[in-house]
C-alpha positions as CSV (number, residue, x, y, z in Angstrom):
1,X,-23.3,-21.2,22.6
2,X,-24.9,-17.8,22.4
3,X,-21.7,-16.3,24.0
4,X,-19.6,-18.0,21.4
5,X,-21.7,-16.6,18.6
6,X,-21.4,-13.1,19.9
7,X,-17.7,-13.3,20.3
8,X,-17.3,-14.6,16.8
9,X,-19.4,-11.7,15.5
10,X,-17.2,-9.2,17.3
11,X,-14.0,-10.5,15.8
12,X,-15.4,-11.0,12.3
13,X,-15.3,-14.8,12.7
14,X,-15.9,-16.3,9.3
15,X,-14.2,-18.6,6.8
16,X,-11.8,-16.8,4.5
17,X,-11.4,-18.5,1.2
18,X,-8.5,-17.9,-1.2
19,X,-9.3,-18.3,-4.9
20,X,-6.6,-18.2,-7.5
21,X,-7.0,-16.5,-10.9
22,X,-4.6,-16.3,-13.8
23,X,-4.4,-12.8,-15.2
24,X,-3.4,-14.2,-18.6
25,X,-6.6,-16.3,-18.8
26,X,-9.2,-14.0,-17.2
27,X,-12.1,-15.5,-19.1
28,X,-11.6,-18.9,-17.3
29,X,-12.4,-17.3,-14.0
30,X,-15.7,-15.5,-14.6
31,X,-17.4,-17.4,-11.8
32,X,-14.8,-16.1,-9.3
33,X,-15.4,-12.6,-10.4
34,X,-19.2,-13.0,-10.3
35,X,-19.0,-14.4,-6.7
36,X,-16.6,-11.6,-5.6
37,X,-18.7,-8.9,-7.3
38,X,-21.9,-10.2,-5.6
39,X,-20.1,-10.1,-2.2
40,X,-19.1,-6.5,-2.7
41,X,-22.6,-5.5,-3.9
42,X,-24.0,-7.1,-0.8
43,X,-21.8,-5.0,1.4
44,X,-19.0,-7.5,2.1
45,X,-15.2,-7.1,1.7
46,X,-13.0,-8.8,-0.9
47,X,-9.2,-8.6,-1.1
48,X,-7.7,-8.4,-4.6
49,X,-4.4,-7.8,-6.3
50,X,-3.4,-4.6,-8.0
51,X,-0.1,-3.6,-9.7
52,X,0.9,-1.8,-6.5
53,X,-0.2,-3.9,-3.5
54,X,-3.2,-6.0,-2.5
55,X,-6.3,-4.0,-1.8
56,X,-9.2,-4.6,0.7
57,X,-12.2,-3.8,-1.4
58,X,-15.8,-2.7,-0.6
59,X,-18.6,-0.9,-2.4
60,X,-17.3,2.7,-2.4
61,X,-20.8,4.1,-2.5
62,X,-22.1,2.1,0.5
63,X,-21.2,3.9,3.8
64,X,-21.7,0.8,5.9
65,X,-19.4,-1.2,3.6
66,X,-16.7,1.5,3.9
67,X,-17.1,1.3,7.7
68,X,-16.4,-2.4,7.5
69,X,-13.0,-1.7,5.9
70,X,-12.0,0.5,8.9
71,X,-13.1,-2.2,11.3
72,X,-11.3,-5.0,9.5
73,X,-8.1,-3.1,9.3
74,X,-8.2,-1.4,12.7
75,X,-7.8,1.8,10.7
76,X,-8.6,5.3,12.0
77,X,-11.8,6.6,10.5
78,X,-10.3,9.9,9.5
79,X,-7.9,8.1,7.1
80,X,-9.4,8.4,3.6
81,X,-10.0,5.5,1.3
82,X,-9.1,5.4,-2.4
83,X,-11.9,4.7,-4.9
84,X,-10.9,2.4,-7.7
85,X,-12.6,2.5,-11.1
86,X,-12.2,0.5,-14.2
87,X,-13.3,3.1,-16.8
88,X,-12.0,6.6,-17.1
89,X,-15.5,7.9,-17.9
90,X,-16.6,6.8,-14.4
91,X,-14.6,9.6,-12.9
92,X,-17.2,12.1,-13.9
93,X,-19.8,10.2,-11.8
94,X,-18.1,10.7,-8.5
95,X,-15.9,13.8,-8.9
96,X,-15.5,17.3,-10.4
97,X,-12.8,18.0,-12.9
98,X,-12.0,21.5,-11.7
99,X,-8.6,21.7,-13.4
100,X,-7.6,21.4,-17.1
101,X,-4.7,19.3,-15.7
102,X,-6.9,16.4,-14.8
103,X,-7.4,15.2,-18.3
104,X,-3.7,15.5,-19.0
105,X,-2.8,13.4,-16.0
106,X,-5.4,10.8,-16.8
107,X,-4.2,10.5,-20.4
108,X,-0.6,10.2,-19.3
109,X,-0.9,7.8,-16.4
110,X,-4.2,5.9,-16.3
111,X,-4.5,3.0,-16.0
112,X,-1.6,2.9,-13.6
113,X,-0.2,3.5,-10.1
114,X,-1.4,7.1,-9.7
115,X,-4.2,8.3,-7.4
116,X,-5.6,11.7,-7.9
117,X,-7.5,13.8,-5.4
118,X,-10.5,15.8,-6.7
119,X,-13.5,17.5,-5.1
120,X,-16.2,14.8,-4.7
121,X,-19.8,14.7,-5.8
122,X,-22.6,14.0,-3.4
123,X,-22.8,10.4,-4.5
124,X,-19.6,9.5,-2.6
125,X,-20.3,9.1,1.2
126,X,-18.2,10.8,3.8
127,X,-17.5,7.4,5.3
128,X,-15.4,6.6,2.2
129,X,-13.5,9.9,2.2
130,X,-12.7,10.1,5.9
131,X,-15.1,13.0,6.3
132,X,-13.5,15.1,3.6
133,X,-15.2,16.9,0.7
134,X,-12.5,15.5,-1.6
135,X,-12.1,12.0,-3.0
136,X,-9.0,10.0,-4.0
137,X,-9.5,8.0,-7.2
138,X,-7.4,5.5,-9.1
139,X,-7.7,3.3,-12.2
140,X,-5.4,0.3,-11.7
141,X,-3.6,-1.3,-14.6
142,X,-3.9,-4.8,-13.1
143,X,-6.5,-6.6,-15.2
144,X,-7.7,-8.7,-12.2
145,X,-8.4,-5.6,-10.3
146,X,-10.3,-4.0,-13.2
147,X,-12.3,-7.1,-13.9
148,X,-13.4,-7.2,-10.2
149,X,-14.4,-3.5,-10.3
150,X,-16.5,-4.2,-13.4
151,X,-18.4,-7.1,-11.7
152,X,-18.8,-5.1,-8.5
153,X,-20.7,-2.1,-10.0
154,X,-17.8,0.2,-11.0
155,X,-16.6,1.8,-7.7
156,X,-14.5,-0.1,-5.1
157,X,-13.0,1.6,-2.1
158,X,-9.8,-0.1,-1.2
159,X,-6.9,0.6,1.0
160,X,-4.1,-1.9,1.3
161,X,-5.3,-5.3,2.6
162,X,-3.3,-5.4,5.8
163,X,-3.9,-4.7,9.5
164,X,-3.4,-0.9,9.9
165,X,0.3,-0.1,10.5
166,X,1.7,-3.4,9.2
167,X,3.6,-3.8,5.9
168,X,1.3,-3.7,2.9
169,X,0.8,-7.2,1.4
170,X,2.2,-8.0,-2.1
171,X,1.2,-11.6,-2.0
172,X,-2.2,-13.3,-1.2
173,X,-0.6,-15.3,1.7
174,X,0.3,-12.0,3.5
175,X,-3.3,-10.8,3.2
176,X,-4.5,-14.1,4.7
177,X,-2.1,-13.6,7.7
178,X,-3.9,-10.3,8.6
179,X,-7.4,-10.9,7.3
180,X,-8.2,-14.5,8.1
181,X,-11.6,-14.7,9.7
182,X,-12.4,-11.1,8.9
183,X,-13.3,-11.2,5.2
184,X,-15.0,-13.9,3.1
185,X,-12.7,-13.9,0.0
186,X,-9.2,-13.2,-1.2
187,X,-8.5,-13.3,-4.9
188,X,-5.0,-14.6,-5.4
189,X,-3.6,-13.0,-8.6
190,X,0.0,-13.6,-7.9
191,X,2.6,-11.1,-6.8
192,X,2.3,-7.3,-7.2
193,X,4.7,-5.9,-9.8
194,X,5.4,-2.5,-8.3
195,X,5.3,-3.4,-4.6
196,X,4.6,0.1,-3.2
197,X,1.3,1.9,-2.9
198,X,0.3,4.3,-5.6
199,X,1.5,7.9,-5.9
200,X,-1.1,10.3,-4.6
201,X,-1.5,13.6,-6.4
202,X,-3.7,16.4,-5.1
203,X,-5.2,18.3,-8.0
204,X,-7.5,20.6,-5.9
205,X,-4.7,23.1,-5.1
206,X,-3.4,25.8,-7.3
207,X,0.0,24.1,-7.5
208,X,-0.7,20.3,-7.6
209,X,1.1,18.4,-4.8
210,X,2.3,14.8,-4.3
211,X,1.0,13.7,-0.9
212,X,2.4,10.2,-1.1
213,X,5.3,9.2,-3.5
214,X,5.0,6.0,-5.4
215,X,5.8,4.3,-8.7
216,X,4.9,7.4,-10.7
217,X,7.6,10.0,-9.8
218,X,7.2,13.7,-9.2
219,X,9.6,14.3,-12.2
220,X,7.3,12.2,-14.5
221,X,4.3,14.2,-13.4
222,X,6.0,17.6,-13.9
223,X,6.8,16.6,-17.5
224,X,3.1,16.5,-18.1
225,X,1.6,19.4,-16.1
226,X,4.6,21.5,-15.0
227,X,5.5,22.4,-11.4
228,X,4.4,20.0,-8.6
229,X,5.1,20.4,-4.9
230,X,5.9,17.6,-2.5
231,X,3.9,17.5,0.7
232,X,5.8,15.0,2.9
233,X,3.9,12.9,5.5
234,X,3.2,14.6,8.8
235,X,4.0,13.2,12.2
236,X,1.4,10.8,13.5
237,X,1.2,13.0,16.6
238,X,0.3,16.2,14.7
239,X,-3.3,17.3,15.0
240,X,-4.5,17.6,11.5
241,X,-7.0,15.8,9.2
242,X,-5.0,13.7,6.6
243,X,-6.1,14.3,3.0
244,X,-4.6,11.0,1.8
245,X,-3.6,7.7,3.1
246,X,-0.1,7.5,4.7
247,X,0.1,11.1,5.7
248,X,-0.5,10.9,9.5
249,X,-0.4,7.5,11.1
250,X,2.4,5.0,11.5
251,X,2.6,2.6,8.5
252,X,4.4,-0.4,7.1
253,X,6.1,-1.4,10.4
254,X,7.5,-4.9,10.9
255,X,7.3,-6.4,14.4
256,X,11.0,-5.9,15.0
257,X,12.5,-2.5,15.4
258,X,13.9,-1.2,12.1
259,X,16.9,1.2,11.8
260,X,18.0,3.0,8.7
261,X,21.8,3.3,8.4
262,X,22.7,6.3,6.3
263,X,26.2,7.2,5.0
264,X,28.8,6.1,2.5
265,X,28.3,2.5,1.3
266,X,31.5,1.2,2.9
267,X,30.7,2.8,6.3
268,X,27.2,1.4,6.2
269,X,28.5,-2.1,5.4
270,X,31.1,-1.8,8.2
271,X,28.4,-0.7,10.7
272,X,26.2,-3.7,9.7
273,X,29.1,-6.2,10.1
274,X,30.0,-4.8,13.5
275,X,26.3,-5.0,14.5
276,X,26.1,-8.6,13.4
277,X,29.2,-9.5,15.4
278,X,27.9,-7.8,18.5
279,X,24.4,-9.3,18.1
280,X,25.7,-12.8,17.8
281,X,27.7,-12.5,21.0
282,X,24.5,-11.6,23.0
283,X,22.3,-14.1,21.2
284,X,20.3,-11.6,19.1
285,X,18.9,-12.4,15.7
286,X,19.5,-9.5,13.3
287,X,17.8,-8.9,10.0
288,X,19.7,-7.2,7.3
289,X,18.3,-5.5,4.2
290,X,20.9,-5.2,1.5
291,X,21.4,-5.1,-2.3
292,X,23.2,-7.7,-4.4
293,X,26.4,-5.6,-4.4
294,X,27.0,-6.5,-0.7
295,X,25.7,-10.1,-0.5
296,X,29.2,-11.7,-0.4
297,X,30.3,-9.6,2.6
298,X,27.3,-10.5,4.9
299,X,27.9,-14.1,6.1
300,X,25.7,-14.1,9.2
301,X,22.3,-12.8,10.3
302,X,19.1,-13.0,8.4
303,X,20.1,-11.4,5.1
304,X,17.5,-10.3,2.6
305,X,18.5,-9.2,-0.9
306,X,16.1,-6.5,-2.3
307,X,17.7,-6.0,-5.7
308,X,20.4,-3.7,-6.9
309,X,21.2,-0.1,-6.4
310,X,21.4,0.1,-10.2
311,X,17.7,-0.6,-10.5
312,X,15.7,0.6,-7.4
313,X,12.4,-0.5,-8.9
314,X,13.5,-4.0,-7.8
315,X,14.1,-2.7,-4.3
316,X,10.6,-1.2,-4.3
317,X,9.1,-4.4,-5.5
318,X,10.8,-6.4,-2.7
319,X,10.6,-4.1,0.3
320,X,7.3,-5.0,1.9
321,X,7.8,-8.7,1.1
322,X,11.1,-8.9,3.1
323,X,9.7,-6.9,6.0
324,X,7.0,-9.6,6.2
325,X,9.6,-12.4,5.9
326,X,11.5,-10.9,8.8
327,X,8.4,-11.2,10.9
328,X,8.0,-14.8,10.0
329,X,11.7,-15.5,11.0
330,X,11.4,-13.7,14.3
331,X,14.3,-11.3,14.1
332,X,15.1,-9.1,17.1
333,X,15.8,-6.0,15.0
334,X,16.4,-5.0,11.4
335,X,19.1,-2.8,9.7
336,X,18.6,-1.3,6.3
337,X,20.7,1.0,4.2
338,X,19.3,4.3,2.9
339,X,18.6,4.7,-0.8
340,X,19.0,7.5,-3.2
341,X,16.3,10.1,-2.5
342,X,15.5,10.6,-6.2
343,X,13.0,9.0,-8.6
344,X,11.4,5.9,-7.1
345,X,14.0,6.2,-4.3
346,X,11.8,9.0,-2.8
347,X,9.0,6.4,-2.4
348,X,11.3,3.8,-1.0
349,X,12.7,6.1,1.6
350,X,9.2,7.4,2.5
351,X,8.1,3.8,3.3
352,X,11.4,2.9,5.1
353,X,11.2,6.0,7.3
354,X,7.6,5.3,8.2
355,X,8.4,1.7,8.9
356,X,11.3,2.7,11.1
357,X,9.5,5.5,12.9
358,X,12.2,7.8,11.5
359,X,15.0,6.0,13.4
360,X,18.1,6.9,11.3
361,X,21.7,6.2,12.3
362,X,24.3,8.4,10.6
363,X,27.6,6.7,10.0
């Protein structure tokens, strides 16, 4: 019996509850937020929805709570966490506004899917920042997320609520798949609208730089503060300390091997059709990511429509969901077209390349 108890403790054995809330009737769910807030204040973890993806939240000012996030996710401890706030004024409590551009950015994009990196104040523990003297901060627009932050004391450290390296969850059921038995509570607030993690903007450098592309594009940021550089993610094998999530380690990967097919639309479609034919002959189950424009041509395989090339925000919102669905359907490998590397397409291609381990086939 003692051995059983010890084993349970090691693997975070606990009952994980899912509690639904309606973002349109927040006042009806105050008891849920009170319970979740008390759990976070006591050092526990709670998963919750944002407009980007579901987050795995803990008290950002409690070093032991932040350590629990790394353990639950299986996340390297040098990978920084993002601190979520619900009030713009709370920024001054945890970070220094060393640039006049900070207020311009906040005014333009908060609340919303933009994380900014600033020099941290002593109050923020190194366990939250991955050992860095800077801190990543975001004010989500999702009302469920902000209400939870309010009830939790104002500062929630939260990476995506998935096992490290897996596709980020955009539905509560995907959180449960990865976190069952590891955390006490998941707040189910429905699907996440944007579907990709927030843009991360470093404001501690002379020329601000985007460290992770997301729903707020580089072009939108430049309209507010002028020139912004793009610091693309480094190889996971490179020996450096990541300043933001998603810069170093493998992310977003489905269980099956994913290949990006790059080229003219017709050549990409022809390659997919030939691959499906070859796969069927040897008994392979092939997953295909495509847009609505090609749905009538793909008659076999496990085909997932992610939207239309005319509106790539729909592709972004669907991407992680379909990668999870391919896992559930047990495909042997996955083929995806490339997308235009402009606007939100930069974020889509960033996630696809990470998920594929940069396996790109030119046709």
